[in-house]
N, C-alpha and C positions, 0 to 999 in steps of 0.2 A: 731589046726590051727586057730580057732576063737579067742582063747585067745592071740595069738601072734600078731594079726593084730593091736589091740590098742597100744600094746607096740612099734611096728614098727612105727606107725603113731606119737606116742608121741616123740619117738627119733628123727624122721625127723623134727618135729616142733621145738624141742629143738635145733637141729643143725642149722636150719634156723634162729632162734632167736639169737644164738651165732654169726652166720655169720653177721647178721645185726648189732649186738652190736659192733663187732670188726670193721666193716666197718665205722660205725658212729664214733667210738672212733678215728680211724686213720684220718678220715676226720676232726674231731674237733682239733686234734693235729696239723695237717697240717695248718688249718686255724688259729689256735692260734699262730703258729710259724710265719706265714705270717703277722699276725697283729703286732707281736712284731717287726719284721724286718721293717715294714712300719712305726710304731709309734716311733721307737727308735730315728731317726733323730730329730723328734719334741721334744722328751724328752731331747736329748743331747743339743739342742738349748736353751731350758728353763734352763737346769742345768748350761750351760756355761754362761748364763746371770748374774749369781751371783758371778762369779769368777773375780779375778784380771787378768791382762795380764800375770803376772808371773805364777800364778796358772794355767792359761789356757794352757800355753806351757809346764809346768812341769807335769801336770796331766790332759791331755786333755779328758780322758774318765772316770775319777773318780768324785765323788761328791766334791763340793767346800770345801776347808779347812776352809774358813770363808765365811759366806753368806753376800754378799755386796748388800743390798737392795738399796743403794745409786746409783748404776749403772743405775737404771731406771729413777731416777730424773735427773741425769746428762745427760743421753742420750736424754731425752725429751727436756731439756733446750738447749743443744749444737746444736741439729739438727733442732730446731724449729718445733718439731713434732705437736704442737698444731695447728698452722696455716695450716701446710701441711695436717694434718688429716681432717680439715674442708674442705679444697679444694678437697681432694680425695672423701670425703663423698658427696659433692655437685656434682662433675663431675660424680661420679658413680651412684648416685640416679637419676639425670636427664637422663643420658644415658640409665639406666635400664627402666625408665618409657617410654621413646620414643621407645626403642627396643620392650618392651612387647606390647605396644599399636599397633604400626605399624606391628609388627610380627604377632600378633593375628588377626588383621584386614585383612592382606594379606592372611594369612592361611585360614581364614573364607571364603574369596571370592574365593580362588582357590579350596577349597575342597567342597564348597556348590553351586557354580554357574557354569553354562555351558556357555562359550563364546568363540569366535574365538581367537585362539592364547594362550589359557590357558596353554597348555602343553609347549609351547615355553617360556612363562613367567616363569613358574615353573623351567624349565631347566636352564634358564638364572640366576635365583636366586641361584640355586644349584651350578652353575659354580663359584659363589662367594666363595664357600668353598675351591676351588682349588687355589685361588690367594694367593701367599705368602704376608702376610700383610706388612712386613718390606721392600719389594721391591717397595712399593708405597710411601716411605718417600719423595723422591725427587719431584715427581709430586705433591704430596699433599702439600709440602712446598711452591712450586710455586703457587698453587691454593689458599693457605691461604693468601699469600701476595696480590694476585689479588683481593680477596674478602675483604681484610682489616680486617680479624679476627685473624691474626697471633698474638701470645702472649696474647690470651684470653682463657677463658674456652670453648668457642665454638670451638676452634681449636682442642680440645680433644673430646668434646661431639659428634660432627658430624661424625668424622671418627670411633669412638667407635660404634656408632649406626649403621652406614653403614656396617661395617664388621661383626657385630653380627647378623644382620637381616637374612642372609641366614640360619644359624643354627637354629634361632628362628622359621622361617617359616617351615623348615624341620621337627622339632620336633612337633610343634603344628599341622601341617597338618597331620602327621602320627597319632597323637592322635585323631584328629577329624574324621579320617577315621573309627574309631571304634564306633563313636557315631551315632545312627540312626537319619535319617532326619525327622522321624515322629514327634519328639518333636517340631521341628521348624514349621512343617506344622500345627500342632495343635495350636501353638502360633499365626500363621498367621490367622487361622480360628477365634481365639478369638479376633482378632483385633490388635495384636501387630505388629508394623512396624519392618523393618530390623534393624533400630538403636536400638530399644528396645530389640530385640532378641539378638543382639550382646552384648549389655551391661548387660542385665539381665539374659541371658541364656547361651550364649557361654563362656563369661569370667568366670563365676563361674564353669561351667563344666570343663573347661580346666585348672583349678587351678593346678593339678599335673604337667602338661606340662609347665605351666608358672613358676612353682617353679623350675623345671629343668633348664629352660632358665635363670632364675634369678641367680641360683648358678653359672652356666657357665659364664654368663656375669659379675657377681660380681667379680669372680676370675680374669677374664681377665682385667677388668677396674681397679680394685684395685691394681693389681700387675704390670701394664704396666709401663715400664721405657723408652722404645725407643721413643714413640710418645711424651711423656712429655719432654724428653730431647731435642728433635728437635724443638717442637712447643712452648715451654714455656721458656722464658728468665727472666721474672719478678720474683724476689725472693718471692714476696707476693702471686704469683699464683702457685708456685711449689707444686707438689703433694707428697704424702708420699714416694714413691720409690726414688724420687730425694733427699728428705731430708736425706735418709739413706746413700747416697753416701758421705756425709761430713766426715765420720769416716775413709775413706781411701783416701790416696793421692798417689803420685808416689813412695813414699819411705816406708811408714809405714801404718799399719792398727791397730786401737784400737779395738781389738776383743771383749773385755768385753762390751764396749758400743755398738758395732755392734750387738752382740747377744741380749743385752737388748732391743735395738730398734726393732730388728726383732721379738722378742717375743711379744712386744706390738703391732706391725703392723699386726701380724698374728692372734691376738685374734678376731678381727671382722669377719674374714673369718671362723674361727672355730665356733663362735657363730651363724652366719648366716646358716651354714651348719647344725648344730644341731637343729636349729629351723625348717628347711624345709626338713630334711632328709627323713621323711616318704613320703611327697609329691613327692620328687625327685624320690624315688624308684618306686612309682606308675606311674609317668610319663615315666620313662625309660622302665618299663615293658610293659606299654600299647603301647608305641611307637614302641616296638620291635615286636609286634604281627603282625602288618600290616603296610606297608609303601609304 
């Protein structure tokens, strides 16, 4: 009896280890398959960027028969991507700075101060998440004309910031809910003012949440086409999505140059995400705990 108990326990532990191993293996296989399915369109786009139009139609899913590196130079020159990229960088950068600053400041006030109407203010901000952005194109067009900022960078920066503020406030407020107020109270005791607390304490602490907002905002601002199409007429002010539309007209599309231009346009988003992915995961995880 006594000699059989260790054998039974050893067999049970072995069975549990095998079960865990198979469960982990199946999970990794499923995640690997999902990753391949998700990344394949990106791989296909970069692969197609080296093809000619004839090769693109003849062998859409195979490797290029000849690697045409000149597609990138032609796409850059034909679409005027240099100037468009600088315009997109400027609009995106200014919009992100305004969104992060005002979003963090608003979230700090809502989450840390007690005042009348705080709940109503927060609810109104969250209602902004429910507004279909493109349904505002007509009233915004009229407003831009009245303000005299139509066909300027401000016509893109202001709407971008306004529509991104609700999600910024929501994410940062949820993140601050997990931060104890004792740190701020200690800073007040040490003589720090609210401005110093916000700039030197709150902003560094909320870096994961700010990184999450930065990724979401960057993707929206960088890839926006509708607002730029409606509010920008000056060719010197057109953004990157507008420059990509020159490869297609009402009759034909130059797919080789289109894929090359899309590949170059997507590189900044990939680089930005790789730079901030760790902070983004922290921000999303912390914001999901308490909201």
